[in-house]
N, C-alpha and C positions, 0 to 999 in steps of 0.2 A: 468090357472093351470089345468092340466089333472089328477093329482093324488097326494096324500100325504100319508105318513105312519108315525107311531109313533116309535121313538127310544129314546135313552137317551145319556147324557154326564155324565161323572164321576167327582165328586168333593170329593176326599177321599172315604169314605164309602157311601156318599150321591149320589143319582142318580137324575139328573135334566132332565125333559122332553124336548125332542127336536122334533119339528114338521118338518119332511123332506118333502119339497114341490117340485114337478116336473112340469116343463113347457116345452112343445115341440112346437116350432114355426117355421115358414118358415124363410129363410135367409141363410147366409153363414153357412155351417156345422161347428158346434162347440159343445163341451161337457164341460160345466163350472160348477164348484162347488163353491158356495159362502156361506158366513155365518161364517167367521173366522175359516176355516179349517187349521189344521197343515199339515205338509208334508205327513204324513201317510194317512190322509183323502184325500188330493189332488191326491195321487196316486191311490185311490180307483177306479177311472174311468177306468184305464188300466186293473186292475184285473177283474172288472165287465165286461168290453168289451170282454176280453178273455174268461171268464166263459160263457157268452151268446153265443159267437161264437162256443164254444165247443158243445153246444146244437143245433146249427143251427139257432139261433136267431140273426138277423142282426139289429144293431142299425141304425135307419133311418138317412139319410144324411140331417139332419135338425139342427136347433139351439136348443140344449138341455141345460136347466138350472136347477141345483139342488140348492135349498136354504135350509140351515139348520137354522131354527129359534128357539130361538132368535138369531139374527145376531151378537150381541155383546158378546156372550158367546164362549170362545175358545173351539173348538171341536178337541179332540185328540183320537187316537186309531184306530185300524183296524176293530172294530166292526160295523163301518158304511158301510162296503162293502155290506152286505146282505140287509139292508134296502134300499140302493140305487138301487140294482138289482131288488128288489121287487117293488119299485116305478116305475121303467122302465117297468117291466112286466105288472103292472097294467095300466100304461099309454098306452101300446100297446094292451090292452084288452086280454092279455094272461092269467092273473089271475084276479078273481073278486075283484075289488077295495073295495066293501062294506064289504067283509069278512075279508080281512087283516087289515081293519080299526079297528078291535076289538083286535088287538095284538100289543105288543111292540116287535120290531124285532131287534135282535143283531146277529152278526156272521161275521167271516172273510171268504173270498172266495179264493180258490185256482184257478189257471188258468184252471184247468180241471173241475171246477164247484163243487168241494168238499167243504163242509162247515166246516171250521176249527175252533178249540176251541179258546176262547178268555178269558181274565181275567175279573172276576167280575160278572159271571152269577148269583150267589146266591143273592147278593144285588139287582140285576135287577129283579129277580123273586119276591123278597119280595116287591119291589116297585110296580110291576105289580099287585100283589095280593091286595095291599093296595088301588090302584085306580080302581080295578075291571076290569082289562084287562087280556088277555091271553098273552102267551109268545112264540115266535118263536126263537129257539136257536140251536146251534150245537148238533148233536145226542149224542156225548160223554159226554155232560154236562147236559143232560136231567135229570139224576138222582140227580144231584146237585140241580137243580131247584125245584125238588119235595119236598125237605126239607123245602121250604118256605111255604108249605101248598097250593100252587097254583094248581088248578085242570086242567085248560085248557093250556096244554103245548104241543107244536108241536116241537119235536126234530128231525131234518132232517139230514140225512147223506150227501145229495147232493142237489144242486139247482133244478135238474130235478125231484127228488122225492118230493120236496116241491111243485113244480108246479102241479105234478100229484095228490098230496093230495088235493089241493084246487080245482082242476078240477073234483074231484071225481073218478079219474082213479085208485088211490092207497090210501090206508088208513094207515097212519103211526101209529104205536102202541104208546100207552101212556107209558112214561118212568116210571120206578119204583125206589124207593129210595134205595140207596146202601150205606153202611157204610164200612169204612176201617177195615179189619180184624185185631184184636189185635194180633200182633205177640208176640211170646214168647221171652222175652228179655233174652239175655245172661248175663245181669247184675243182680246182687243180693247182698243184704247187707251181706249175709253170706260169700261173697268173701273177706270182709274186716277183716283182722286179727288185734286183739288188738283195740286200739282207742275207748274204751268203752265210754269215756266222749264225744267224737265227735259224736259217733252214737246216744247217748242219746240226744245231742243237735240237731242233724238232725231230730230225731223223734218229738221233741217239735216244731221245725221249721215247719215241715210238718203238724202237728196238728193245728197250729194256723196261718199258712201262714206268718211266721215271716221272716224278712230279716236276713241273716246269714253271718258273716265274719269269715273266718278261717285263722289263722296266724301260719305258721310253716315252718320248714326247707324243702329244696327240697327233694322230694321222700317220704315224710311222709304219703301221701295218701289223700291230700286235693282234688285233681281233681277226684280221685277214689270215694270219698264220695259224691261229688257233682253230679257226673253222675248217682248215684243210688238214688237220691232224688225222681225222678219221679216214681220209682218202689214202693215207699211206700205212694204215694199220691193217693187219690180216683180218679176214672175216672171222666171225665167231665159229667155234666148233659146235657140234650138235649139243654137247653137254653144256657149254657156256650159253648157247641160245636158249635152252630149256630153263636154265637158272634165271636168266635175264627176263625171259618172257613170262615166267611165273610171277615175278614182281609186277610186270606191266599188266598182267591179267588181273591181279588183285586190285591194282590201281585203276582198272577200267580203261587202259590205254592200248589194249591189244585188239585191233579192229578186224572184223570179218573172220576171226578165228585163224588168222594167218601168222605163222611164226616167222620172225625176221632174223636173218643171219648178219645183219649190219650192226656194227658196234654203236651203241647209243651215244648221242652227243647232247648234253644238257647244258644250257647257258641261262640260268635264272638271273633275273634282274637284281640289282643290288639292294632293292627295298624288300626282298624276300624275307619273311619271318623265319625264326628258328624252326618251328614245326614244318614249314614248307620246305626248308632246306634239309633238315635232319630227319624229319618224319615225326609223327605224333598226332596231335589234335585229340578230340574226344574219342575217335574210333581207332587211333593208332595207325593211320595210313602211312605208306612209305613216302619218304621225302625225295628230294632231287638226288641226294647222294646214293640212294638205293636204286632209283630209276636209271642212274648212270653206271650201275654195276656192270663190270666187264667192258666199260667204255670210258668216255671222257666227260669230266665235269669242268666247265670253263667258267671262271669267275672274273668277269671284266670289272674294271674300276674296283679292285680289291679293297682299298681302304674305305670305300663308301659303304661297304656292308656293315651291319651292326656288329660291334666288337664281340658281344657274347655269342652271336651266331657263328662268327669265325672261330672262336675258341672251342665251340662244340664240334668242330671238324677234327680236332687234334687226335682224339681217341680213335674214330673210325679210320683215319688215314693209317694208323699203326696196326690196328687189329683186323681191318677188312670187314667189319660188321658194326651195326649200331643197335644198342639195346634201348627200348622205349618202355618206360614204366608210367602207367596212368592208374587212376583209381579202378577202372574196369578193364584195364588192358596191360598186360605184361608180355611183350613180344620182342623178337629179334629179327632184323632184316640184314641180308648180305649188303655190303657196301664196299666192294673192292673196286675202286675207281681210280682213274689216272687224273690227278688234279693239275689243271693248267690255269694260271692266273696272269692277269695283266694289270699294270698300274703305272701312273705317272710318277716321276721322281719327286714332285711337289704338287701343291694344289693348282698352281697356274700351269704346270706341265713343262716348263722350259728351263728348269734348273741346269746350269752347266752348258747351255747351248749358246754358241756365239751368235750375236745379233739379237738376242732376246735377253732382257733384264728382268730379274725378279726383285721387286722393290722390298720384299720382306725376307729375303734370304739372309742368313740361313734358317731363321725361325720358321718360315713357311714350310721348308722341307722337313725340319725336325718334328713339327706338329703333325704333318701329313704321314710321315713314315712311322711315327710312334703308334699309329692306329693298328699296325701289324705287330703282334708280339714276337719276341725272340723265339719262343718255342714253336710257333707256327712257321716262322721264317726258316727255322731249322729243318722243317719237314720237306722243304723243296730241295730236290737233288741238283737241279740246274737253276742258276740265277744268271740271266743274260741281260745285257743292255741292247735295246733296239733303237739305234740312232735314226735321225731323219733320213729319208731316201733322197739322194741327190737328183737334181733335174736330169742329169745325164742317164742315170739308171731308169728314170721314169720314161724318158723319150726313146730309150733303146728298144729297137724292134725285135732284137734277138731274145727269145725266151729261154729260160733255164730248163732244168730237168723236169719232166712231168711226174705226176704222182705214181704212175704205174712203174716207172723205172726205180724210183726210191722205194716203193713197196716191195719190190723183188729183193732188195738188200735187207730190208727189215724182216721179211719172212725168212730169209736165209739165216739171219742172226738168231731169230727166235727158234728155228729148228735146231741150231747148235745148242742153245740153252736147254731145250727140251731133252735133247739127247744126253746132256750132262746131268740133268736132274734124274733121268731114268737110270743112268749109271750109278748115281749116288743113292738110288733107292727111294726117290721122292717124286714119283710120276705125277703127283697132285699139284706140284709147282710148275709154273710156266715161264716166268720171267725173272731177270736178275734182281728186280726190285723186291722180290720175295726172299732173297738170301738173308739168312740170319745165323748167328752163332757159329758152331763148328762147320756148318755147311758153307758159310761165307769164307771161313779160313781155308777150307778145302778147295773152293772154286777160285780164290784169289791168293796166289802165293807169289809175293813180291821178291825180287832180287834186292841186293843191298843198296844199289843206286836208287831204285824206285822207292824203296822204303825210306831212305834218307831224305829224299825230296818231299815225300808226303809228311813225314814226321816233322821236318823243319817248317813246312808251311803251316801245319796244324798248330805248332807251338807259337809261331809268329802271329797267326791270326786268332789264336785262342779258341780254336774250334772245339765244339762239344764232341763227346764220343759218338753221338748219333750222326753228326756231320762227317766225322772221320769215316764211319762205316758207309755212309752214302757215297762218299767219294770213291771208296773201294768198289762198290757196286757199279758206279758209273764207269770207272776204268775197265771193269770186266766187260761191260757192254760195248765200249769202244773197241776193245780187243776182239770181241765176237764179230763186230761189223767188218773187221779186217781179216777175219778167219784166222786169228792168232790164238794158239793154245795158251801161251803164257802172257801175263800182264807185265809189260815192260815200263821203263821210265817215261817213254813218249806217251803211252796211254794215260799214265798218272798225270803227266804234265797237261794234257788236254783236259782231263777231268777237273784239274785245279783251275783251269782258265774259265770254267763255268761257275765260279764262285764270285760273281760280280758284287762289288760293294757299292751301294748307292752313295752318291755324293751328298754331303750335308751342307755344302756352301757353294756359292756361285763361283764358277771357274773363270 
């Protein structure tokens, strides 16, 4: 063995160490890559050969073997190009082998020797920092790697510049951290005319990260309200931004190495497959629920989604993560998202609306609503009806509160929640939607009147234990928005008002 370099293989967000070993021996000329490479890795030798030829480096006419150890681990991705090239250069004594031994190397090579961006630089940098190694990566992703806290980063634009850097001819600059500039959104809550009840429900949902279901006629403003939820949510903390951007980095959606502090908003079409929504496929890539981690997942036309796809949401909603098991992949992704959904009361959309008749009521509504199972419906903290907007509200020139004003109240409520969690010894929690068990009992202590109201309603409506506890969390958030220490009867009453029951017959 003439040389070896350190690189990685991905397993979801996890990075596994790979020892890339090079051997050059006499014999029939051959260039072989072993160690369970996929098609992309097997093609690396041609990209590496072309990149070296561009610089005038000729691969010797000998038997060259590249081993990717451990040999039983499937190797996928184009990020093996650069480590293979560097191993060859070390084996030919063009770069010092002892220096590159201190680095994890990732990058894709163009035929002209340009080092091209890859997916997953941020988790690789975090891994390198953890094992006390440096990182060699594409230049455009150097700023992404800086957010890991790693100090020794070599971000090279081309293979030639990387060679010159290690030979002392050229000094590549240390990259600097860059964050994505917060763009001024064209969306604002003041654009929504009327719908005061829905806007209040949206504010409560934002304050406690509660799941929200909106039921209403077509054109009532459900999608408009959902798209403005992120405008009243607080920005991501640095820790949350790193968690979220690690997922986006692996999925190839982190552009120009810039970390974003805006909460993600994902709105997949209702024809999305289960792997697209939940994650998976042959390579076990993250799905929409993981890309919405620490943000909002909006499902419009909820009953139009495939039923098995919707049922797959139930476990991630409760646990905050999703486990993906495939033949070659067993991985886990974070999936702590706020679910917002919208639907019509029936297929035609006008059940119970005066002036519109549904010729198939109540069967139309029963068939349409039955597509949403009871257990999934139970996981929504807030159920509200979004009625049609009156012409008077549409023509009213006076706008309501803007997003900035509402966001101030949401941020204040979340600060109260964080302080409470710190006092309880659970600083890892952030919102009331995460309250469970004894912590929920400690945070929500009802007086006899409030408890009587809640127990009576739960008994009359035959609510499950899950729905009962979700009402408690919702009442706690309503009290926090009013800066009240104790949850009273009025807070419980408002929380109960958000358990809208869909009509099953024409009114």
